[in-house]
C-alpha positions in Angstrom: 133.4 -24.1 -75.3 130.2 -25.0 -73.4 130.3 -23.4 -69.9 128.0 -23.6 -67.0 126.6 -20.3 -65.9 124.8 -19.5 -62.6 122.2 -16.8 -62.4 120.6 -15.2 -59.6 117.0 -14.4 -61.2 115.3 -11.8 -59.5 111.6 -11.8 -60.6 108.8 -9.9 -59.0 107.1 -12.5 -57.1 105.0 -10.6 -54.5 101.9 -12.1 -52.4 98.6 -11.9 -53.9 97.4 -8.4 -53.1 94.1 -6.6 -53.6 93.8 -5.0 -57.0 92.7 -1.4 -57.5 90.8 -2.7 -60.7 88.3 -5.3 -60.4 86.8 -7.9 -62.8 83.5 -7.7 -60.8 81.3 -5.1 -59.0 80.8 -6.4 -55.6 77.4 -5.0 -55.4 76.2 -7.1 -58.1 74.8 -10.5 -57.5 73.9 -13.2 -60.0 70.2 -14.1 -59.8 69.3 -16.8 -62.1 66.0 -18.0 -63.0 66.2 -20.6 -60.4 66.9 -18.0 -57.6 70.5 -18.8 -56.9 73.3 -16.6 -57.2 77.2 -16.5 -57.6 79.5 -13.9 -56.1 82.4 -12.8 -58.4 85.3 -10.3 -57.2 88.9 -10.0 -58.0 92.3 -9.7 -56.5 95.6 -9.1 -58.3 98.3 -11.7 -58.2 101.9 -11.5 -59.0 102.5 -15.3 -58.3 104.6 -17.9 -59.9 104.9 -21.4 -59.7 103.7 -22.8 -56.3 101.5 -21.4 -53.6 102.5 -21.5 -50.0 99.9 -22.9 -47.4 98.4 -19.4 -46.9 97.2 -19.8 -50.6 98.6 -16.3 -51.5 102.4 -16.3 -51.3 104.5 -17.6 -54.4 107.7 -19.0 -54.3 110.0 -21.0 -56.6 110.3 -24.7 -56.2 112.6 -27.6 -57.3 112.2 -28.5 -61.0 111.3 -24.9 -62.0 112.9 -24.0 -65.5 113.0 -20.7 -67.3 114.0 -20.4 -71.0 116.5 -17.5 -71.6 117.5 -15.7 -74.8 120.5 -13.3 -75.2 120.6 -10.7 -78.2 123.1 -8.1 -79.4 122.6 -5.9 -82.2 119.5 -8.1 -83.4 121.7 -11.3 -83.4 121.3 -14.1 -80.9 124.1 -15.1 -78.7 121.9 -18.1 -77.5 118.2 -18.7 -77.7 115.7 -20.7 -75.8 118.1 -22.1 -73.4 116.7 -23.9 -70.3 117.8 -22.6 -66.9 116.8 -24.8 -64.0 116.5 -23.8 -60.4 119.5 -24.7 -58.4 118.1 -23.3 -55.0 115.8 -20.8 -53.9 117.4 -17.8 -52.2 116.5 -16.3 -48.8 113.9 -14.0 -50.6 111.4 -16.6 -51.8 110.7 -14.4 -54.9 114.2 -15.0 -56.0 115.9 -18.1 -57.3 119.4 -19.2 -58.3 119.2 -20.9 -61.8 121.9 -22.8 -63.6 122.2 -23.6 -67.4 124.8 -24.3 -70.0 125.7 -21.9 -72.9 128.6 -21.0 -75.2 131.0 -18.4 -73.9 129.9 -14.7 -74.5 131.8 -11.8 -75.8 132.0 -8.7 -73.6 129.1 -6.2 -73.9 125.6 -5.4 -73.3 122.9 -7.7 -74.2 119.1 -7.8 -74.5 117.9 -10.7 -72.3 114.6 -12.2 -72.7 113.0 -14.9 -70.6 109.9 -16.9 -70.4 108.2 -19.2 -68.0 107.6 -22.2 -68.2 109.8 -23.3 -71.3 107.8 -22.7 -74.5 106.2 -25.3 -76.4 107.7 -23.9 -79.7 109.9 -20.9 -80.3 111.0 -19.0 -83.4 113.3 -16.1 -83.1 111.8 -14.1 -80.2 108.3 -15.5 -80.7 107.2 -18.2 -78.2 104.0 -20.3 -78.2 102.1 -21.9 -75.4 98.8 -23.6 -75.0 96.0 -22.8 -72.4 94.3 -26.3 -72.3 90.7 -26.6 -72.7 90.7 -29.4 -70.1 92.3 -28.6 -66.7 92.3 -30.5 -63.5 91.5 -27.7 -61.0 94.9 -27.7 -59.0 97.2 -24.7 -58.9 99.5 -25.5 -62.1 102.4 -23.2 -62.2 103.2 -24.2 -65.8 99.9 -22.6 -67.0 101.1 -19.3 -65.2 102.7 -18.1 -68.4 105.3 -15.2 -67.8 107.5 -13.4 -70.1 110.2 -10.8 -69.2 112.9 -8.5 -71.0 116.0 -6.6 -69.6 119.5 -5.5 -70.4 122.7 -6.6 -68.9 126.3 -7.5 -69.2 127.5 -10.7 -70.7 127.2 -13.9 -68.4 130.5 -15.0 -66.9 131.6 -18.2 -65.6 132.5 -19.0 -62.0 130.4 -16.3 -60.5 126.9 -15.7 -59.7 125.4 -13.6 -62.6 122.5 -11.3 -61.2 119.8 -10.5 -63.7 116.7 -8.7 -62.5 113.8 -10.0 -64.8 110.4 -8.3 -64.1 108.2 -11.0 -65.4 104.8 -10.2 -66.8 102.1 -12.6 -66.3 100.2 -13.3 -69.6 97.3 -15.4 -68.2 94.2 -14.7 -65.8 93.3 -17.0 -62.9 89.8 -17.9 -61.5 90.0 -19.1 -57.9 86.8 -20.9 -57.4 85.1 -21.9 -54.2 82.0 -23.9 -53.5 80.8 -22.3 -50.1 79.1 -24.6 -47.6 75.3 -25.1 -48.4 76.0 -24.2 -52.3 76.4 -27.7 -53.7 72.8 -28.0 -54.7 73.5 -31.1 -57.0 73.7 -33.0 -53.8 76.7 -35.1 -54.6 80.5 -34.5 -55.3 81.3 -32.9 -58.6 83.5 -34.9 -61.1 83.5 -32.2 -63.9 82.6 -28.7 -64.2 82.4 -27.0 -67.7 82.8 -23.1 -67.9 81.6 -21.4 -70.9 82.7 -17.9 -71.7 81.4 -15.3 -74.1 85.0 -14.9 -75.7 87.7 -17.4 -76.5 90.0 -18.0 -73.5 92.0 -21.1 -74.4 94.1 -22.6 -77.0 97.4 -22.2 -78.5 98.8 -18.5 -78.2 101.9 -16.8 -79.5 103.8 -13.8 -77.9 106.8 -11.7 -79.0 109.5 -11.8 -76.2 110.7 -8.4 -77.4 107.6 -7.0 -76.2 106.5 -8.7 -73.1 103.8 -6.4 -72.0 101.9 -6.7 -75.4 99.0 -8.8 -76.4 99.4 -12.1 -78.2 100.1 -12.1 -81.8 97.8 -15.1 -82.1 94.9 -15.4 -79.8 92.9 -18.0 -78.0 90.2 -19.8 -80.1 88.1 -22.1 -77.5 85.4 -20.5 -75.5 85.2 -23.3 -72.8 87.2 -25.0 -70.3 86.2 -28.1 -68.7 87.5 -29.1 -65.2 88.1 -32.7 -65.1 88.9 -33.1 -61.3 91.2 -35.8 -60.1 89.5 -35.9 -56.8 85.7 -34.8 -56.9 85.2 -31.5 -55.1 82.2 -30.5 -52.8 81.2 -27.8 -50.6 84.1 -25.9 -49.1 86.7 -26.9 -51.7 88.7 -24.4 -53.7 90.0 -25.0 -57.3 91.6 -23.0 -60.0 91.2 -22.3 -63.7 93.6 -20.5 -65.9 92.3 -18.6 -68.9 93.5 -16.2 -71.5 93.0 -12.5 -70.5 89.4 -11.3 -71.7 87.3 -8.4 -71.2 84.0 -10.4 -70.1 82.1 -7.1 -69.4 78.4 -7.6 -70.2 79.0 -11.3 -71.2 77.6 -14.5 -69.8 79.8 -16.9 -68.2 77.9 -20.3 -67.8 78.8 -23.2 -65.4 77.4 -26.5 -65.6 78.6 -29.4 -63.4 78.1 -33.4 -63.2 78.8 -36.0 -60.9 79.1 -38.3 -63.7 75.5 -39.2 -64.2 73.5 -36.2 -63.2 73.8 -32.7 -64.7 73.2 -29.3 -62.9 70.9 -26.8 -64.4 73.5 -24.3 -66.1 74.0 -21.3 -64.1 74.9 -18.0 -65.7 77.0 -15.0 -64.4 76.6 -11.7 -66.1 78.7 -9.5 -63.7 82.4 -10.4 -64.8 84.3 -7.3 -65.8 87.9 -7.2 -67.5 89.7 -10.1 -66.5 93.2 -9.0 -67.1 96.6 -10.6 -67.5 98.2 -11.1 -64.3 95.1 -10.9 -62.3 93.0 -13.4 -60.3 89.3 -13.3 -59.9 87.8 -15.1 -56.8 84.3 -16.9 -57.6 82.0 -18.3 -54.9 80.2 -20.7 -57.0 76.8 -22.1 -56.3 76.2 -25.5 -58.1 72.6 -25.5 -59.1 70.1 -28.5 -58.6 69.9 -31.5 -61.0 68.2 -31.0 -64.1 65.8 -33.7 -64.5 66.2 -36.4 -67.1 64.2 -39.1 -68.8 64.4 -41.9 -71.2 63.4 -41.3 -74.7 62.4 -44.1 -77.1 63.4 -43.8 -80.9 62.0 -45.9 -83.5 63.7 -45.8 -87.0 61.7 -46.3 -90.1 64.1 -48.3 -92.4 62.5 -47.5 -95.7 65.1 -45.1 -97.1 68.0 -47.3 -96.0 66.3 -50.5 -97.4 67.0 -52.7 -94.2 66.5 -52.6 -90.6 68.6 -50.3 -88.5 70.7 -52.1 -85.9 72.7 -49.3 -84.4 72.4 -45.4 -84.0 75.7 -43.8 -83.7 74.7 -40.3 -83.4 71.6 -38.1 -83.2 71.7 -34.3 -83.8 68.5 -32.3 -82.9 67.7 -28.8 -84.3 69.2 -25.7 -82.6 67.9 -25.3 -79.0 68.0 -28.8 -77.8 70.6 -30.1 -75.4 71.2 -33.6 -74.6 72.7 -34.5 -71.1 76.4 -33.5 -71.4 78.5 -31.0 -70.1 78.7 -29.4 -73.5 74.8 -29.3 -73.7 75.2 -30.3 -77.1 72.4 -30.9 -79.7 74.3 -34.1 -80.6 74.3 -37.4 -78.6 76.3 -40.5 -79.3 74.8 -42.7 -76.4 72.0 -44.3 -78.0 71.1 -47.9 -76.6 69.3 -50.5 -78.5 66.5 -52.0 -76.7 66.4 -55.5 -78.4 63.0 -54.8 -80.0 64.1 -52.6 -83.0 63.9 -49.5 -81.0 66.5 -47.3 -79.1 66.8 -45.1 -76.0 68.5 -42.2 -75.2 68.5 -39.8 -72.3 67.0 -36.4 -72.7 66.3 -33.5 -70.3 62.6 -33.6 -69.2 62.1 -30.1 -69.9 62.6 -30.4 -73.5 60.7 -33.6 -74.1 57.3 -31.9 -74.9 59.1 -29.7 -77.6 60.0 -32.5 -79.7 57.5 -32.5 -82.4 56.4 -34.1 -85.7 57.7 -32.6 -88.8 60.9 -31.5 -87.3 64.2 -32.9 -89.1 67.1 -34.3 -87.3 70.6 -35.6 -88.5 71.4 -39.2 -87.7 74.1 -41.6 -88.2 73.2 -45.4 -88.4 74.3 -48.8 -89.1 72.6 -52.0 -90.2 73.5 -55.7 -91.4 75.3 -54.4 -94.7 76.0 -50.8 -93.8 77.9 -48.7 -91.3 78.5 -44.9 -90.8 75.5 -44.0 -92.8 74.5 -40.4 -92.2 71.6 -38.2 -93.0 71.3 -34.6 -92.6 67.6 -34.0 -93.0 65.8 -37.1 -91.7 62.0 -36.4 -90.8 60.6 -37.1 -87.3 56.9 -38.4 -87.1 54.7 -39.9 -84.2 56.5 -37.7 -81.6 55.5 -37.6 -78.0 57.2 -36.7 -74.8 58.2 -40.4 -74.5 59.5 -40.9 -78.0 59.3 -40.5 -81.7 59.9 -42.2 -85.2 62.8 -41.0 -87.2 63.3 -41.8 -90.9 66.4 -43.7 -91.6 68.8 -41.9 -93.9 69.4 -43.2 -97.5 72.5 -45.2 -98.0 73.5 -42.2 -99.9 71.7 -39.0 -100.7 72.7 -36.0 -102.2 70.8 -32.8 -103.6 73.6 -30.5 -103.3 71.6 -28.2 -101.2 74.7 -27.6 -99.0 77.0 -27.3 -102.0 78.9 -24.0 -102.4 79.5 -22.4 -105.8 82.8 -23.4 -107.4 84.1 -23.2 -110.9 87.7 -23.4 -110.4 88.2 -26.8 -112.3 85.5 -26.5 -114.9 87.8 -25.7 -117.7 90.8 -27.9 -116.8 92.4 -30.2 -119.5 90.8 -33.3 -118.1 94.0 -35.2 -117.3 93.6 -34.3 -113.6 90.8 -34.7 -111.2 90.3 -32.9 -108.0 88.5 -33.4 -104.6 85.2 -31.4 -104.2 85.5 -30.8 -100.3 86.2 -27.1 -101.2 82.8 -26.9 -102.8 81.0 -28.4 -99.6 81.0 -32.1 -101.0 83.5 -34.1 -99.1 84.7 -37.4 -100.6 83.4 -36.3 -104.2 85.9 -36.0 -106.9 86.0 -35.2 -110.5 87.5 -33.8 -113.6 86.1 -30.5 -115.2 83.4 -29.9 -112.7 81.5 -27.0 -111.4 78.8 -26.6 -108.7 76.0 -24.1 -108.5 75.4 -23.0 -104.9 72.7 -25.1 -103.2 71.7 -26.3 -106.6 73.2 -29.0 -108.7 76.6 -30.6 -109.9 77.8 -29.8 -113.4 80.6 -31.6 -115.3 81.5 -30.7 -118.9 83.4 -32.5 -121.8 85.1 -30.4 -124.7 85.4 -32.2 -128.0 88.1 -30.5 -130.2 87.4 -32.9 -133.0 85.6 -36.3 -133.5 88.0 -37.0 -136.3 90.9 -39.5 -135.5 93.5 -36.7 -136.4 92.1 -34.2 -134.0 91.2 -36.4 -130.9 94.2 -35.4 -128.7 92.4 -32.0 -128.0 89.4 -33.7 -126.4 88.9 -33.0 -122.6 86.4 -35.4 -120.8 84.5 -34.7 -117.6 83.8 -37.1 -115.0 82.4 -37.2 -111.4 82.6 -39.8 -108.7 80.6 -40.0 -105.4 82.4 -40.9 -102.1 82.6 -44.5 -101.1 79.2 -45.7 -100.1 79.1 -46.8 -96.6 79.0 -50.6 -97.0 80.5 -52.8 -94.5 83.7 -54.9 -95.4 83.0 -58.4 -96.5 79.4 -57.6 -97.6 78.0 -57.8 -101.2 74.8 -56.0 -101.8 72.4 -55.0 -104.5 71.7 -51.2 -104.6 68.7 -49.3 -105.8 70.0 -45.9 -107.5 68.0 -43.1 -108.8 69.1 -39.6 -110.0 68.2 -36.7 -112.3 70.4 -35.7 -115.1 70.2 -33.1 -118.2 72.6 -32.0 -120.7 73.2 -29.8 -123.7 73.9 -30.7 -127.4 74.3 -34.2 -128.9 75.7 -35.5 -125.8 76.2 -39.0 -124.3 76.6 -40.0 -120.6 78.0 -43.2 -119.3 76.9 -44.2 -115.8 78.6 -46.9 -113.6 80.5 -47.6 -110.6 84.2 -48.2 -109.5 86.0 -49.3 -106.3 89.2 -47.1 -107.3 89.8 -44.6 -104.5 90.9 -40.9 -104.9 90.3 -38.3 -107.6 89.8 -40.2 -111.1 90.5 -38.1 -114.1 88.0 -38.1 -117.1 90.9 -38.0 -119.5 92.6 -36.0 -122.3 92.7 -37.3 -125.9 90.5 -40.1 -127.2 92.7 -42.9 -126.2 93.1 -41.7 -122.7 89.5 -41.3 -121.7 88.4 -43.1 -118.4 84.7 -43.9 -118.2 83.6 -46.1 -115.2 85.3 -49.5 -115.0 81.9 -51.0 -114.3 79.5 -49.7 -116.9 75.7 -49.7 -116.0 74.4 -47.8 -119.0 75.4 -45.3 -121.6 72.6 -43.0 -122.7 71.6 -39.8 -124.2 70.2 -37.4 -121.7 67.5 -34.9 -122.5 69.5 -31.8 -124.0 67.3 -29.2 -122.5 69.3 -29.3 -119.2 70.5 -26.5 -117.0 71.7 -26.1 -113.4 68.1 -25.9 -112.3 66.5 -28.5 -114.9 67.5 -32.1 -115.1 64.6 -33.7 -117.1 66.0 -37.1 -117.4 65.1 -39.5 -114.5 67.0 -42.5 -114.2 66.5 -45.8 -111.8 68.7 -48.8 -111.6 69.4 -51.8 -109.6 73.1 -52.5 -109.4 74.3 -55.9 -108.1 77.5 -57.2 -106.6 78.5 -54.0 -104.9 81.2 -53.9 -102.3 82.7 -51.7 -99.6 84.3 -48.9 -101.6 81.8 -48.8 -104.1 81.6 -45.3 -105.8 79.0 -44.1 -108.5 80.4 -42.5 -111.4 79.3 -40.5 -114.5 81.4 -39.8 -117.6 80.4 -37.3 -120.3 81.1 -37.5 -124.1 79.4 -36.8 -127.5 76.7 -39.0 -129.0 77.3 -39.2 -132.7 78.3 -37.4 -135.8 81.0 -34.9 -136.8 82.0 -32.6 -133.8 84.4 -29.8 -134.0 85.2 -27.5 -130.9 82.2 -28.0 -129.0 81.6 -28.2 -125.2 78.8 -30.6 -123.8 77.3 -29.8 -120.3 75.9 -32.3 -118.0 73.8 -31.4 -114.9 73.4 -33.8 -112.1 70.9 -33.7 -108.9 68.7 -35.7 -106.5 70.9 -38.8 -106.1 69.3 -41.5 -104.0 70.8 -44.9 -103.1 68.9 -47.7 -101.0 69.7 -51.3 -100.2 67.9 -53.5 -102.8 66.6 -56.9 -101.8 
C-alpha cells in the first residue's frame, strides 16, 4: 500500500556567520601588472535554498524538494524518494515535507537525504553537476547538501520528525564590483573565472559518508558567468564551485561587454575554499585590452584552388584571440571580398606574429569543405597581416601517429579504425604504426597454389574520406612514398565505401580497391624509415566520400608461408585542374 508521510525536516540552516578559517589573508592585496587589485576574504555559510533580503539568512521556500533513502540492515526500504516542502515551520531553518512511500516495518532505520534531488542515483551513490556556465544568481539547486541520521520507521497520519544535519558539498564565491572598479567602462555581459584546479563538472558522493570528499571529482577548471542582466559597479553575484585548496594558485578573471574584453586580472591570494563556506570577493574589472584587425592572405598552392572561407585558425601556444576563453583558436574570420580575410587580434600580440611560424587552419573552397591543416607556414608577416599557406586537400606524414601493433597479425577478415593510433578516420586490416614515423600494412601468403590459398591474409589500408563538397566531381593530384619487402605487389586505388574495409582472407575473398589506379611492385628495400618508391597520379571523377586505398599481395612465382611488408608515408593530395 502506498501511503503519504509527513516529515518535519530539521536541517541546520543558520545565517551566514564569520568563519574561523579563511580562504584569504586579509592583509594580502592583489597587485597585477596593471596596478589594480582584488580584495578576497571568506565567511562560512550554512545556507540552503533561498536568501532573505539581508543576503545572509537562509530559508526553505515553496517547491523545495529533497530526496530521501531508508535502509535497514543494508537493505533499502525505499530509495531516492522525493519529499516536497509543504510549508515552512516557525523556525525558517526547518520545514515540513511530504512524500509518498510504501508502508514500513517497525524498527530503526538509517536515513540518507540529499538536496536537490540527484541527477542520478545508484544505491547510496548520488551524482550532481556543477555547471561550467552559470548566470550569477543565487541558485539553491547548486547548493548541494547531503545528510545521514537514524530514526524509527515513518508512520502515517502523524508528523514524523527527523533531524537531518546537512553537509554542504560546494563552495560559494560572493562577488561584488565596488564603485569605481569597473574600468572596462560598460556593463558586463559575461565573466570568465579560471582556477588552478578543477572546480566544475559531474561529481559523485556516497550518502553513507556525507562528510567525505566525492568519489569522482570535478574536471573543468573554468566557470563562465553569462548574466541574464548585465552587471556593473555596485552589483553582487554568486559563483558555485567544487571545494578546492587554491593556496598559491592563480585565479584569473576576464570580462566582456560582448565586444570588448578586459585585461585578465589575476588573484594569487586565495586559500582553502572548503565545502560549506563562502568567499567574498571585491572584484576590479580591468581596462579594455586593445584590439585591431588582422588581414590574412591564403596561398592556395597546396589546396589547388582559391580559398573562399576560413573556418578556424589556431595560433601557436601563447597567442590569445579576443574571446573569454583567451583561446589560441578563432572561428570568426570574415572574407573581405578581395580574396583576403580579417579577424580581430589583441594589439599587444600583433608584432609577435612572425614569418616562419606554423599555424593550424581549416578552410573551404569551391570544391572542398572542412579542409584542415596542422602545420601551415606563415610568410610575409607584419603587425597588420600575413600570408598563410593553405593546407593540402589531404596530407599525412604520420608525425602525430602513436605506436600500435594490435592488429598487425589479424586474419585479414576484419578491419579496424586507427583512431587508437592517432589517425582518426583511417581504417585497415593487418596494420601497424611506428610512432611519429610511418604506416605499415602486411600480407601473409600461406600458399600461392590453388589448394593452399585459404590461409592467405591480406593487408589493406584506407584514408579518411577526402573533404570534397557534395555534388562536386573533381580530379585530384596524389603523391606518396612507399616501400616493401620480398617479391611483393601493391594495388593503389580509391573507394567511396565507408567504414572499415577488410583486406580479406583466402584467395577468393581478397578485396583490393574497387577503383584501381595502378598495381605495381614497390622497391623491396623498404622499412619503417625507408620508402624508396615515389608515386604521382592524377585521379579523375572523384566525389564526396572518396577514400584512397592500398592493398598488398605477392608479385609472382611460388610462395609458401611468407609475410610481405608495406610501408607508407608522405601522402599529399591537391585539387587538379
